[in-house]
C-alpha positions in Angstrom: 0.3 0.2 -0.2 1.5 3.6 -0.1 1.3 7.0 -1.5 -2.1 8.2 -0.9 -4.5 11.1 -2.1 -3.7 13.8 0.4 -5.2 16.6 1.6 -2.8 20.1 0.8 -3.4 22.7 3.2 -5.1 20.2 6.1 -1.4 18.9 5.9 0.3 22.3 6.4 -1.6 22.5 9.5 -0.5 19.1 10.8 2.7 18.8 12.8 4.0 15.3 13.9 6.5 14.9 16.9 7.8 11.2 17.0 10.2 10.3 20.1 13.3 7.8 19.1 11.2 5.0 21.0 8.4 4.8 17.8 9.3 3.9 14.3 7.4 1.5 11.8 7.1 -2.1 10.8 6.0 -3.3 7.0 2.3 -4.2 6.3 1.8 -6.6 2.9 1.3 -3.3 0.4 1.6 -2.9 -3.1 4.9 -3.9 -5.3 5.7 -1.0 -8.0 7.1 -2.2 -11.2 8.7 1.8 -10.5 10.4 0.8 -7.4 10.9 4.3 -5.4 8.1 5.9 -7.6 5.1 5.6 -5.8 1.1 5.4 -6.9 -1.2 7.7 -5.5 -4.4 6.3 -4.5 -7.7 7.0 -1.8 -6.8 5.1 1.2 -9.8 1.9 2.2 -11.8 3.5 5.1 -10.5 0.3 6.9 -7.3 0.9 8.7 -5.3 -2.6 9.3 -3.4 -4.4 12.1 0.7 -5.5 12.1 2.5 -8.0 14.2 6.0 -8.9 14.0 8.8 -10.7 16.2 11.4 -7.9 14.4 11.9 -6.0 12.0 15.1 -4.4 10.4 15.4 -1.9 8.5 18.2 0.7 7.0 17.8 4.7 6.0 15.2 5.4 8.4 13.2 8.5 7.7 10.2 9.6 9.4 7.7 12.5 9.0 4.4 13.3 9.1 1.2 13.4 6.6 -2.4 12.9 6.1 -3.9 9.8 4.6 -7.6 10.3 2.5 -10.1 8.5 1.2 -13.7 7.1 1.8 -15.1 5.6 5.1 -17.5 2.1 4.5 -20.2 4.3 4.7 -18.5 6.3 1.7 -18.3 9.4 3.5 -14.6 11.7 3.7 -11.7 10.9 5.5 -8.7 12.4 6.7 -6.5 11.1 9.0 -2.6 12.1 10.8 -0.2 9.6 9.7 3.1 9.3 10.2 5.2 8.1 7.2 8.5 5.9 7.8 10.4 4.8 4.5 13.1 2.4 4.8 15.9 1.5 2.1 16.0 -2.3 2.8 14.0 -4.1 5.7 13.6 -7.4 6.9 10.5 -8.5 9.1 10.4 -11.8 11.0 7.2 -13.3 11.7 4.5 -11.0 10.4 1.0 -10.9 10.7 -1.7 -8.7 9.1 -5.3 -8.6 10.2 -8.2 -6.3 9.1 -12.0 -6.8 10.1 -14.8 -6.0 7.4 -17.9 -5.8 10.0 -21.6 -6.5 9.2 -21.1 -8.3 5.8 -24.8 -9.1 4.4 -26.2 -12.7 4.0 -26.0 -12.8 7.4 -22.3 -13.4 7.2 -21.4 -10.8 9.8 -18.1 -9.8 10.8 -15.3 -11.0 8.8 -11.6 -11.0 9.6 -8.5 -11.4 6.6 -5.5 -13.0 8.1 -2.2 -13.0 6.4 1.1 -14.5 8.2 4.6 -14.6 6.5 8.4 -14.6 7.0 7.1 -17.5 10.0 10.1 -20.0 8.7 14.0 -19.8 8.0 13.7 -16.9 5.8 12.2 -13.7 6.8 9.7 -11.3 5.2 12.0 -8.6 2.5 10.7 -5.1 1.4 13.0 -2.8 -1.0 11.6 1.3 -1.1 9.1 0.9 1.8 7.4 3.6 2.7 5.0 2.8 5.7 1.4 5.1 7.0 1.1 4.3 10.6 -1.2 5.7 13.1 -0.3 3.8 16.0 2.8 1.4 17.0 4.1 0.0 20.1 7.5 -1.6 20.0 11.0 -1.8 21.4 13.3 -0.1 19.3 17.2 0.5 19.0 18.5 3.3 16.4 21.9 3.7 14.7 22.8 7.0 14.3 20.0 8.8 14.7 18.9 12.6 13.9 16.0 14.1 15.4 14.2 17.3 14.3 15.6 17.4 10.7 14.0 19.5 8.2 11.9 17.1 5.8 13.1 18.8 3.3 16.8 18.2 4.5 15.8 14.0 4.2 18.0 12.0 1.8 17.1 12.4 -2.2 20.2 10.3 -3.7 19.1 7.1 -5.5 18.2 3.9 -3.0 17.7 6.8 -0.1 14.8 7.6 1.2 13.2 10.9 1.3 10.2 12.4 1.0 7.8 9.9 -0.4 7.5 11.2 -4.7 3.8 11.7 -5.5 2.9 12.4 -1.9 2.4 15.9 -0.1 4.6 17.1 3.2 5.8 20.4 4.4 9.6 20.3 3.7 9.9 22.7 7.0 8.3 20.5 9.0 9.8 17.8 11.7 11.0 14.6 10.4 13.5 12.4 11.4 16.3 10.1 9.9 18.6 7.2 11.3 21.4 4.7 9.4 19.3 1.7 10.8 16.4 0.4 13.3 15.6 -2.5 14.5 12.2 -3.0 16.1 11.6 -5.8 18.2 7.6 -7.0 19.4 5.8 -4.9 17.0 2.4 -3.9 17.2 0.8 -1.7 14.6 -2.3 -0.2 13.1 -2.0 1.5 9.4 -4.1 2.9 6.9 -1.4 2.0 3.9 2.2 0.9 3.0 3.9 0.9 0.0 6.8 -1.8 -1.6 9.0 -1.4 -4.8 9.7 -5.0 -4.1 7.8 -7.2 -1.2 8.9 -10.8 -0.9 6.8 -13.1 1.1 8.4 -16.5 2.4 5.3 -19.1 3.7 2.7 -16.7 2.9 -0.4 -17.9 4.4 -3.7 -15.8 3.7 -7.6 -16.9 5.1 -10.7 -15.2 6.2 -12.0 -16.1 9.4 -15.6 -15.2 10.5 -15.9 -13.3 13.3 -13.2 -10.8 15.0 -9.8 -12.5 15.2 -7.1 -10.1 14.6 -3.2 -10.3 14.7 -3.2 -8.6 18.7 
């Protein structure tokens, strides 16, 4: 999942301050043939949950933005998010879940649940961006800079800066680090984008009722 259609003037009124212990983990998204070139889209009206034993990522960046789309009943929706980027990331024991409520034909609530990276091989992501609304983890950063102007984030090839196709205030708050290791990750997100997403031991199933990752 990825770069969304975002509110312009709404974003300029949004400032996000993240402490070093708060970063991001990965969720299954859309693999883009253009690598770091993002596809803008309107987010769905459903947040999803992601749990992982560990995320190990390089060239970490993070800044604030707004995810825009429509609720399940078709009303306009705008949500503040922390956009986190990695040039590469490896994820161990990943679980993603999303609940669709009140389906017709007396189906009620149904949970879509996906797991990957549960064996010897970890999930791999390249040019990874995440739009996160909530996260808990034990985090360790290498060479972190906090309070960097978003416009000063790396713009070199293979280095994540402000995601192409998104709106961000270049004078706004951001942070960056050479490496981030997150353990015991529990996250809620609106979207994820990756240029490459490899999912070993992929399992996807629909479960009647509410059966989230956490």
